[in-house]
C-alpha positions as CSV (number, residue, x, y, z in Angstrom):
1,M,7.7,-12.3,-14.4
2,I,8.5,-12.7,-10.8
3,E,8.6,-16.5,-9.7
4,Q,6.4,-17.2,-6.7
5,R,9.3,-18.7,-4.5
6,Q,10.8,-15.0,-5.3
7,F,7.7,-13.4,-4.2
8,V,7.6,-15.6,-1.1
9,A,11.2,-14.8,-0.3
10,V,10.3,-11.2,-0.3
11,M,7.2,-11.8,2.0
12,P,7.8,-14.9,3.9
13,A,4.7,-14.2,6.2
14,I,2.3,-14.2,3.1
15,E,-1.0,-16.2,3.3
16,R,-2.4,-17.5,0.0
17,P,0.8,-17.0,-1.8
18,S,-0.5,-18.4,-5.3
19,L,-3.3,-16.2,-5.2
20,W,-1.4,-12.9,-4.2
21,H,1.6,-13.6,-6.6
22,S,-0.7,-14.1,-9.6
23,A,-2.8,-10.8,-8.8
24,I,0.3,-8.6,-8.1
25,C,2.2,-10.0,-11.2
26,S,-0.7,-9.1,-13.2
27,A,-1.0,-5.5,-11.8
28,M,2.6,-5.1,-12.1
29,Q,2.5,-6.1,-15.8
30,Q,-0.4,-3.8,-16.5
31,Y,1.2,-0.9,-15.2
32,Q,4.8,-1.2,-16.3
33,I,6.3,-2.0,-13.1
34,N,8.8,-4.2,-15.1
35,T,12.4,-3.5,-14.0
36,V,14.4,-4.9,-10.7
37,H,14.5,-1.3,-9.3
38,R,10.8,-0.7,-9.8
39,A,9.4,-4.0,-8.7
40,A,11.8,-4.1,-5.6
41,A,10.4,-0.7,-4.4
42,F,6.7,-1.6,-5.3
43,L,7.0,-5.0,-3.6
44,A,8.7,-3.3,-0.6
45,Q,6.1,-0.7,-0.3
46,I,3.0,-3.0,-0.3
47,A,4.7,-5.3,2.0
48,Y,4.8,-2.9,4.7
49,E,1.5,-1.2,4.0
50,S,-0.5,-4.6,3.8
51,D,1.6,-6.3,6.4
52,Q,2.8,-8.9,3.8
53,C,-0.8,-9.2,2.0
54,R,-2.4,-9.9,5.5
55,E,-4.1,-6.8,6.4
56,I,-5.8,-5.1,3.6
57,Q,-8.4,-3.2,5.4
58,E,-8.0,-0.4,8.2
59,R,-8.7,-1.9,11.6
60,L,-8.7,1.5,13.8
61,N,-9.0,-0.5,17.0
62,F,-7.0,1.8,18.8
63,S,-6.4,2.1,22.7
64,A,-6.9,5.8,24.2
65,V,-3.1,5.8,24.5
66,G,-2.8,4.9,20.7
67,L,-5.0,7.4,19.7
68,T,-3.2,10.2,21.4
69,R,-0.1,9.1,19.6
70,T,-1.6,8.5,16.2
71,W,-3.9,11.7,16.0
72,P,-2.3,13.9,18.6
73,K,-4.1,17.1,17.4
74,R,-7.7,15.4,17.2
75,F,-6.9,13.6,20.8
76,P,-4.6,15.8,22.8
77,T,-5.5,14.3,26.0
78,L,-6.7,10.5,27.0
79,E,-10.0,12.1,28.5
80,I,-10.7,13.0,25.0
81,A,-9.7,9.9,23.3
82,R,-11.3,7.4,25.7
83,P,-15.0,7.5,24.1
84,F,-13.2,6.3,21.1
85,E,-11.1,3.9,22.1
86,Y,-11.6,0.2,20.6
87,H,-14.5,1.5,18.6
88,P,-13.6,1.6,14.9
89,E,-16.8,2.8,13.3
90,K,-17.3,5.6,15.8
91,L,-13.3,6.5,15.3
92,A,-13.7,6.4,11.7
93,N,-16.7,8.5,11.3
94,F,-15.2,11.2,13.5
95,V,-11.5,11.5,12.1
96,Y,-12.5,11.2,8.6
97,A,-15.5,13.4,8.5
98,N,-15.8,16.3,6.4
99,R,-12.6,15.6,4.3
100,L,-11.4,13.2,1.4
101,G,-15.0,13.7,-0.1
102,N,-16.8,12.3,2.8
103,G,-19.8,14.0,4.5
104,P,-20.2,14.8,8.1
105,T,-19.8,12.4,11.2
106,E,-23.7,11.4,10.9
107,S,-23.4,10.2,7.1
108,R,-21.0,7.5,8.5
109,D,-18.7,7.8,5.3
110,G,-15.7,7.7,7.4
111,Y,-16.2,4.1,8.3
112,R,-17.7,3.1,5.0
113,F,-14.5,4.6,3.2
114,R,-12.2,3.6,5.6
115,G,-8.7,2.3,4.2
116,R,-8.8,-0.8,1.8
117,G,-6.3,-2.1,-0.5
118,L,-2.6,-3.1,-0.8
119,I,-2.0,0.9,-0.7
120,Q,-5.0,1.8,1.4
121,F,-7.6,4.1,-0.4
122,V,-9.3,6.4,2.2
123,G,-12.3,8.6,1.7
124,R,-15.2,8.8,-0.9
125,S,-13.3,11.0,-3.6
126,N,-10.3,8.5,-3.7
127,Y,-12.9,5.4,-3.9
128,A,-14.4,7.5,-6.9
129,S,-11.0,8.1,-8.5
130,V,-10.2,4.4,-8.4
131,S,-13.4,3.7,-9.4
132,D,-13.2,5.4,-12.7
133,A,-9.7,4.3,-13.3
134,L,-10.4,0.4,-12.9
135,G,-14.4,0.4,-14.1
136,I,-15.2,-1.0,-10.9
137,D,-17.8,0.8,-8.7
138,F,-15.9,0.9,-5.3
139,V,-18.3,3.7,-4.1
140,S,-21.4,1.3,-4.0
141,N,-19.5,-1.7,-3.1
142,P,-16.3,-0.4,-1.1
143,D,-15.6,-4.1,-0.1
144,A,-14.6,-5.0,-3.6
145,L,-11.5,-3.3,-2.8
146,L,-10.5,-6.4,-0.5
147,D,-10.7,-8.9,-3.5
148,P,-6.7,-9.5,-4.1
149,R,-6.9,-8.8,-7.8
150,N,-8.7,-5.3,-7.3
151,A,-6.2,-4.5,-4.4
152,A,-3.3,-5.4,-6.4
153,M,-4.6,-3.5,-9.5
154,S,-5.6,-0.4,-7.7
155,A,-2.2,-0.4,-5.9
156,A,-0.3,-0.5,-9.2
157,W,-2.7,2.1,-10.7
158,F,-2.0,4.6,-7.8
159,W,2.0,3.7,-8.2
160,K,2.0,4.4,-11.9
161,T,-0.2,7.8,-11.7
162,R,1.9,9.2,-8.9
163,G,5.0,8.6,-10.9
164,L,6.6,6.3,-8.6
165,S,8.2,4.0,-11.1
166,E,10.3,6.9,-12.2
167,L,11.1,7.7,-8.6
168,A,12.2,4.1,-8.4
169,D,14.2,4.1,-11.5
170,D,18.0,4.0,-11.0
171,R,19.8,7.0,-12.4
172,T,23.2,8.2,-12.2
173,D,22.3,11.9,-11.3
174,D,19.9,10.8,-8.3
175,D,20.0,9.5,-4.6
176,D,18.1,6.0,-4.8
177,N,17.7,6.3,-0.7
178,E,16.0,9.6,-1.0
179,D,14.0,8.6,-3.7
180,F,12.7,5.7,-1.6
181,R,11.9,8.1,1.1
182,Q,10.0,10.3,-1.3
183,I,8.0,7.3,-2.4
184,T,7.2,6.6,1.1
185,R,6.1,10.1,1.5
186,V,3.7,9.8,-1.4
187,I,2.1,6.8,0.0
188,N,2.0,7.4,3.5
189,G,2.2,11.2,3.6
190,G,5.3,11.0,6.0
191,L,8.0,8.4,6.8
192,N,6.0,6.1,9.0
193,G,7.6,2.6,9.4
194,L,10.5,3.8,7.1
195,L,13.3,1.2,8.6
196,D,10.7,-1.6,8.1
197,R,10.2,-0.5,4.4
198,V,14.0,-0.3,3.8
199,D,14.4,-3.8,5.2
200,F,11.4,-5.2,2.7
201,W,13.3,-3.0,-0.1
202,T,16.6,-4.5,0.6
203,R,15.4,-8.0,0.5
204,A,13.6,-7.5,-2.5
205,K,16.6,-6.3,-4.4
206,R,18.7,-9.0,-3.2
207,V,16.0,-11.7,-4.2
208,L,15.2,-10.2,-7.5
209,R,18.7,-9.9,-8.5
210,T,20.3,-13.1,-7.2
211,E,17.4,-15.7,-6.6
212,T,17.6,-17.0,-10.0
213,P,21.1,-17.1,-11.2
214,V,21.4,-16.0,-14.9
215,R,23.5,-18.4,-17.2
216,S,25.6,-17.2,-20.3
217,G,23.2,-16.4,-23.1
218,E,20.1,-16.2,-20.9
219,Q,18.3,-12.9,-20.2
220,H,17.1,-11.5,-16.9
221,A,13.6,-11.8,-15.9
222,Y,13.7,-8.0,-15.3
223,P,16.2,-5.6,-16.8
224,V,18.7,-4.0,-14.3
């Protein structure tokens, strides 16, 4: 069990720490994220993805310049981007149409199934998968993923089913830094924000290993 003060030391900007600490620790226990290496990598990734549990819903509130940088193939010019700037619903319905299990633009699936959760799920098919896994109908009620318990459990389920704990495990024959980059690719599709993710990872490893000194005869909260 990670102590709340350790949890806050990893994510010092978190709001409602007691609520998030309880939800995330329960999810980690449920899905065997139960060593220093697994916990540090998991906390680092969700800290970045959710801005320290403060942003668990995709905002999509981009300027035209931001759109050309984020989706250069869809918005190759400012002229094409301007009708979508600062218009999250119109943008989501356009960029997420006819993919990820979504219908066409007019179905409005893009906005309905925009990113939610600590590791944000996007698209009807992904909402259906996590619904089946957790036994909660997120397709009919997408906002249920904003509940901290559901946000945490869905993130831990994703982590477990993608084999990310095995990547996070420290083995003598692997490169931990490359494994962390691969975890980032699985979650993000690329290496967006890698330096910030690594900062959280470094902090989490330090906090989980040293924040609570272990006296002779005692056992670590997490096996190293």
